[in-house]
Structure formats: structure tokens, C-alpha cells
N, C-alpha and C positions, 0 to 999 in steps of 0.2 A: 391657605394650605397649611396643614399641620405637618411640619417637617418630620416629626417622629414617625409618620406613616410611610415615609419613603425609606424603606428598609433595603438592605443588600439582598435579602432573599427575594423580595418582590422585583427588584431591579434585575437580578439574575434570571428569574423566570421570564421577564419581559425580553431580555436580550436573546435568550435561546428561542423563544417563540418567534421573534423577529427574524432570526437566522434560519430556523427550520420551517416556519410557516405552518406548524402543526402542533396543536395542543397535546394530543395523545402521545406523540413522539417525545415531546419535552417531558411529559410526566414520567414516561418510562426511563428517560435519561437521568432525571433528577430523583427517581425512585420515590415519587409521591403520587397521590391521586390526581386524575385530570381535573377534578373539581377544585383541588388546591391551586393548580396552575391558573385556572379561570379566576379564582378568588384573588390571587396575587395581582393579576392584571387589573381586575376591577378596582381593587383597593388602591393600587398605584395611580390609576387614572383619576380616581376620586381625590386623592391627595394632591395631584398636580392640577386638577381642574380642567384637563383637556383629554380628548380621545387620542390614544397612541396608536391604536390598531383599528383597521376597518375590517369587519368580519362579514362574510357572506357564507352561504351554505357550501360553497366550493373552495374558498380560499381565504387566507388571512394576509393582509398587506398593511404596510405602515402608512399612517397619515403623514402630512408634512411635519407636524409637530413631533410625531413619532420618529421620523428620520433624524431630526435634530437631536432629540433626546437619546436615541440609540447611540449616536456617535460619542456623546459625553459619557453615557453609561458604560460603554465598552472600556473607555479610558479609566474610569473610576474603579471598575472591577479588576482591571489589570494592575492598577496601583495597589489595591488592597491585597491581591495575591502576591505581588512582588514584595510588599512590606512584610508579609508573613514569612516568605521565603528567606528574606534577609535576616530576620530574627532567628529562625531555625538554623540557618547556616552559621550564624555567629556561635551557636552552641554545637556545631558539628553535626547537625541533624538535617536530613532531607526527607520530606514526607509529602503525601498527596498523590494524585492520580495523573498518569500520562496515558493518552489514548493514541494507539499506533495502528495504522492500517497497512496491510502488506499483500502483495500478490500471493495467491493461495499456496501454490506449490513451494515457492521459496520459503514461505512462512512455516509450512509443515516440516520441510526437510531440514532447515537450518536456523531460521530466526527464532522459533520457539525456544530452542536449546540456548541460544544466546541470551534470551530474556530471563531464563532461569538463572544463568550465571550473574546477570545484572542484579536481579533481586536478591541473590545471595550476598552481594556486596552492599545493597541498599534495601534492607528488609522493610523499611517503612514506606517505600514507594510502591504504589498500587498501579498495575498496568492493565488496561483494557485493550486486548489484542483482537483486531478484526481482520479476517481473511477474506479477500474478495479480489477478483480480477476486473471488476468494474472501476471506471474512473470516477470515483465519487467526489462530491463537493465537500472538501474537508471542513469548511466552516459550518455548513448546514448540518453535517453529521457529527459535529462536535469533536473532530479528530485533531490531534496536535501535529502528528507526523505521518507521512506515508512513504513507503518504499515502492517504487514503480519501475518496471522493466519496459523498455521501448521508448520511442520518441515521445516527447511531451508537447502538448499544445501550449500556446502562450498562456501564462498563468500569473495571477497576482501573488502566488505563493513564493516564498524563498526557495531556491533550488540549490542543492549541494550534490555535485557529481560524485558518485561512488566508483566510477570507472566503467568497465564494459564486461559483460558476461560472455565468455567464450562458448561457442557451440561446436559440436562435432556430429558426424554421422555415425550411427550405431546400429547394430543388429545382434541377435543372439547367435551363438555358435551353431545351434541346430538349424536355424533359418539359413545360415550361410552354407551349411552342409547340404541342405535340400536344394537350394537355388543357385549355388555357386557364389564365389566371392568376386564382386565387381572389380575390374582393373582400371576402368576409365569412367568418367561421368556419363558417357553415352550408354554404358552397361546398366545404368540405373533405370533407364526408360522401360516401362512395363513391369518393373519389379514391384511387388506388393509393398506399399508404404502405409505408415500410420500418420495421418494428416491432422493437424490442428485446425478445426473448422472455424474457430473464432479469431484467426489471424488473417488479415487481408493479404491476398496474393499467395497463400500457402499452396495453391494448386500448381505452382511452379517452384522447383527447387533451384535456387541460385547459389552457385559455388564459385569461390575464387581459387584459381590454380596457383602453383608455386611460382610461376612467372608473372603473376598478377592478372592472368587472363580470366575472363568471366564466362561461366558455363551455366546455361539455363536449361533445365531438364523438366519435362512434364512429370508431375508428382501426384499420385493418388493411390487409392486402394479401397478395399471393401469396408474398412473401419475408419471413421472420422471421430475425433473426440474434441471436447472443448476444455479439457483440464489436463495439466502437465502430469499429474499423478496417474491418470488413466493411461496416458501415453507411455509412461514408465513401465506400468504393468504389462501393457501390450508388447513392448519391446522385449521385456524379460521372458514373456511366454512364447516368443518366436512368431508373433503374429505379423511382423513386418519390420521394415527398417525406417529410419527417418532421422532428421536433425533434432538435437536436443541440447539443452544447457548442460555443461559439465557438472555443475553442482547438483543437478537433478539425478544423475546416474553414477556419480563418482564411486560409490560403494559397489555397484554392480560391475563396473569396469575392473575394480580391484579384485573382486571375487571371480572374475572370468565369466560371469553370467551374461555379460555383454562385451562386444568387441568393437573397437573403432574400425570403420571401413573408409577407404580412400582418404587416409589421414593427410595427404598433401592437398586435398581439395576441401575447403572449409566454408560453411555458411558465415555470413557476416556476423560479428559479435553484436550483442544487443546493449544499448545504453542502460545503465542502472543508476537511478537518481533517488535522492531523498527530497521530499517536499515538506516544507515547514510553514505552518501558519505564522505569518509575521508577528502577530500579537502575542504568540505563545513562545517565541524564540528566546525571550529574555528571562523566562522562568527557570529557576535553578535546576529543578528536577528534569525539566525538558532538555536543558543544555547537557546535563549529565548523560541522559540516554542517547542524545545525538552523538556526543563524542565517543561513547562506548561503542555504539553501532558502527560508526565510521571506521574505527580501528579493527573491530572484529570482522566486519564484512570484507575488508580488504584481504583477510586471510582465508576466506572461503575458497573451495576448489573452483578453478576456472575464472575467478574474478581478476581481470587485468586492471591495474591501478591507473593506466593511462586515461587521463580526463579527455572528454570530448571538446 
């Protein structure tokens, strides 16, 4: 083996192909041609004298030698990155890329603005901001951090609780003028609702009363949406009532375009968590963004600091 042929560039391409299982996706991520990724892998295997990947027309998988080499390669690349961070930090500099995934509506309404403020403080840090409500595999997608609403499955990711997102029932003033203002949870039955079709159990509205009592009311309507921003527009246009996160409609409530209804009866708050890829948690620029977001998100409308 010619050790000079085992370069960090080839090792990095191998690690990302091993994680994503897709040459074209890695090429897009690294901003190089797919043929370059293929060449990196071929040259690395030639230098090592073993096959690291098993390739078929449908999938790419690691060989036994590839699994062993991947574990060491990840550690080497992490040490190289941390060494660079320490040198830059000694000179008071932070640079590089952080990749953040966030639930879409929260990202549009608030997190994007927070990222602008973060980059004003740290202009050398590049952020790749992905908005999706899908529970993506952070490692496969090359993401460092993810902000997630709702309960989490068991995960190998580090988790940091950001508290709970408070929810309320809202409707537009003209909607209430047409259909009347509900006085009890039972008054909601049959009232036109805006339902989130991608949330399990959303056909039933479950509310907690001031005395801790639980009220379950059938919930539905002619319009179902799978995105919080679409629900926000529907509420504002008087198309129906429904539960929503305070941070999603705080400005509309302040402007009087929406009103809370049955304020003593509330939907359960939703957990808000940050997921962190363990291997990325020690990188200085990632730590900076983590601490910045933890403090800033705690000040968003409707976020309760109480940890679950």
C-alpha cells in the first residue's frame, strides 16, 4: 500500500457514501462530480488493497473490511476537524459549516431569523438550513443538529430538551361572528375545523379543563392540511377553528386577526427537543450554535421552559 494514496479527501468520500449509501447524493453534498466520488472510492480501495464497499445495481453496502475501516475513518476525520477548530479558536476565529434541520413552520416563522442573528455574530460560519417535517436520519443526510416537535422515538442521537410548545384554540373574529362563540367544549362538536392530516389522532380534539378534567370532542371539517403555515392562513381567512402552537400565530393574535377561544380548555403542549449527532457535538462551531439556539428558543412565544 502506498500510504500517500490514503488522503483525507478520499476517506471523507468513503465515509459519506457508507452513511448515505448513494454516490450521487454524496456528490451533491460535497459539490463534486459523481465520477469524482467513484474515483475516490476506487483509489482508496486500491491503496488499501481491499474492497470497502459492495456495489449492486440497487444498493451500496459495506464489506466486513469496510465496516472496520469506517469506524476508524470517522474518528480520524473528527480529530482532524477538531484540531482545526482548536487552532482557529486560539485566534478567536470560528469558521466552517453547520447543518441544521428543523420542522418547517417553526423554521420559517422564527428559526431563520435567529440564524440571521447568529451569523451576524459569527460571519465565518456557514449554515445549511433544511426545513422538513419528516423524521430524517441525521447521519445519512449529513445533518449536525435537528429541532423536532413531538415525542421522539428511541435514538442514538444526543437529545437536549428545549421545553414544551404551548398550544391554544383559535378562530378569526368573522368566523366567530358567523357561527357564535363556543362556551363549552361540547359547543365545538360540528363546528368547522381546520385539521392537520399528518398528525395521528387529529380527528379528535382533546382538551384539558381548568380542573384537570379531560374533554374529547370529534374534530373535522372540509379542509385538511399537512403544513402549519397552511393552517395559519386558513385560520386567518376565517375558514375554521382549531388548535395551534402559540409561536405560529402570535402576531395574528396581537393584531386581533385571530382570537383565542375557550382559553380555559387547552390542548396538551408539545415537547420541543434538539437532536445532536454525537460525533459532531464536540466541534466548536456546532457547540456555538447549540448554545445560541437553546437560549434564543427559550424566549420564543409560547415556549415553556419546563423540561419533560
